C-alpha positions in Angstrom: -31.1 28.2 9.1 -32.8 26.7 6.5 -31.6 23.8 4.6 -32.7 24.0 0.7 -33.6 20.6 0.0 -33.3 19.6 -3.7 -35.6 18.5 -5.9 -33.3 16.2 -7.8 -32.9 12.3 -6.5 -30.1 10.8 -6.3 -29.7 8.4 -9.1 -30.0 4.3 -8.1 -29.0 1.6 -10.6 -32.3 -0.6 -11.8 -32.6 -3.6 -13.5 -34.7 -1.9 -16.4 -30.9 -0.7 -18.3 -28.6 -3.1 -19.6 -26.4 -4.6 -16.9 -23.4 -2.7 -16.2 -23.7 0.2 -18.5 -22.2 3.4 -18.4 -24.7 4.6 -15.6 -23.9 1.7 -13.4 -20.5 2.2 -14.0 -20.2 5.8 -13.1 -22.5 5.2 -9.9 -20.6 2.3 -8.8 -17.0 4.2 -9.4 -18.6 7.6 -7.3 -20.1 4.8 -4.1 -16.7 3.0 -4.4 -14.3 6.5 -4.1 -16.4 8.4 -1.7 -16.3 5.1 0.6 -12.7 5.0 0.3 -12.2 8.8 0.6 -14.6 8.1 4.2 -12.6 5.1 5.2 -9.2 7.3 5.1 -11.0 10.5 6.3 -12.1 8.3 9.7 -8.7 6.7 10.0 -6.6 10.0 9.9 -9.0 11.4 12.6 -8.8 8.3 14.5 -4.8 8.4 14.4 -5.0 12.1 15.3 -7.5 12.0 17.8 -5.5 8.5 19.5 -2.3 9.9 19.1 -1.9 12.0 22.4 -2.5 8.6 24.1 0.9 7.2 22.4 2.9 8.8 25.1 0.9 7.9 28.0 2.3 5.5 30.7 0.9 4.2 33.6 2.7 2.9 36.9 -1.2 1.1 36.9 -0.9 -2.4 35.6 -4.6 -2.9 34.7 -4.9 0.9 32.8 -1.7 -0.4 31.2 -3.0 -4.0 29.9 -6.2 -1.6 28.9 -4.6 0.8 26.9 -2.8 -2.2 25.3 -6.2 -3.4 24.6 -7.5 -0.6 23.1 -4.5 -0.2 20.9 -4.6 -3.7 20.2 -8.6 -3.0 18.5 -7.5 0.6 16.9 -4.6 -1.4 14.7 -6.9 -4.7 14.1 -9.5 -2.0 12.7 -7.1 0.0 11.0 -5.8 -3.2 9.7 -9.4 -4.3 8.2 -9.3 -0.8 6.6 -6.5 -1.1 4.6 -8.2 -4.4 3.3 -11.2 -2.8 2.6 -9.3 0.3 0.8 -7.7 -2.5 -1.6 -10.9 -4.4 -2.4 -12.3 -1.2 -3.4 -9.2 -0.6 -5.5 -9.8 -3.6 -6.8 -13.3 -2.9 -7.4 -12.6 0.1 -9.5 -9.8 -1.8 -11.1 -12.7 -4.3 -12.7 -14.7 -1.5 -13.3 -11.9 -0.3 -15.7 -11.3 -3.3 -17.5 -14.8 -4.2 -17.8 -15.5 -7.1 -15.3 -17.0 -5.7 -12.5 -20.4 -7.0 -11.6 -19.7 -10.1 -12.5 -18.9 -13.7 -10.3 -15.6 -14.5 -10.3 -15.8 -18.3 -10.4 -19.4 -18.8 -12.7 -19.2 -15.7 -14.5 -22.4 -14.8 -14.5 -23.6 -11.1 -13.1 -23.5 -10.5 -9.4 -26.8 -8.5 -9.3 -27.6 -4.8 -8.8 -28.8 -5.0 -5.3 -26.1 -7.0 -4.3 -23.7 -4.8 -5.6 -25.3 -1.6 -4.0 -25.9 -3.4 -0.7 -21.5 -4.6 -1.1 -19.6 -2.7 -3.8 -16.8 -5.1 -3.6 -18.9 -8.3 -4.0 -17.0 -10.8 -6.4 -18.9 -13.7 -5.9 -22.9 -13.9 -6.8 -25.0 -15.0 -4.0 -24.9 -18.4 -5.2 -21.0 -18.8 -5.3 -20.8 -16.8 -2.3 -23.2 -19.3 0.0 -21.3 -22.7 -1.7 -17.7 -21.1 -0.7 -18.8 -20.3 3.2 -20.5 -24.0 3.4 -17.7 -25.3 2.0 -15.5 -23.3 4.5 -17.7 -24.3 7.1 -17.7 -27.8 6.3 -13.2 -27.3 5.8 -13.2 -26.0 9.3 -14.8 -28.6 10.9 -13.1 -31.6 10.0 
């Protein structure tokens, strides 16, 4: 079967438009919602695939340790997914209240390229770099 290709190009925000105009907000809302759906779908699939392992108990201690490690890694991944979903929900709320796309520290625009790369970003690149530098200094002390 031959797949039809559409000539309609997917909209991508650009800097010629007013920053965080209605088109930008619609684009990022859709991106965030789709990302959230993908995370939930992949986590549900992972839970279904791994649920059959729950009742498995091996006499071999190496198998038990391996199974425990696998479960630990899965739980960390699920926890990261939950945190990411929370960040996505916060980003969607910021779109609704008009603060999305602006740095939490400086109030300056974060920038379209950064938001396209990381739609849940809350800091401009400069503020993020400053934050990471301060964090590294704090850890080194």
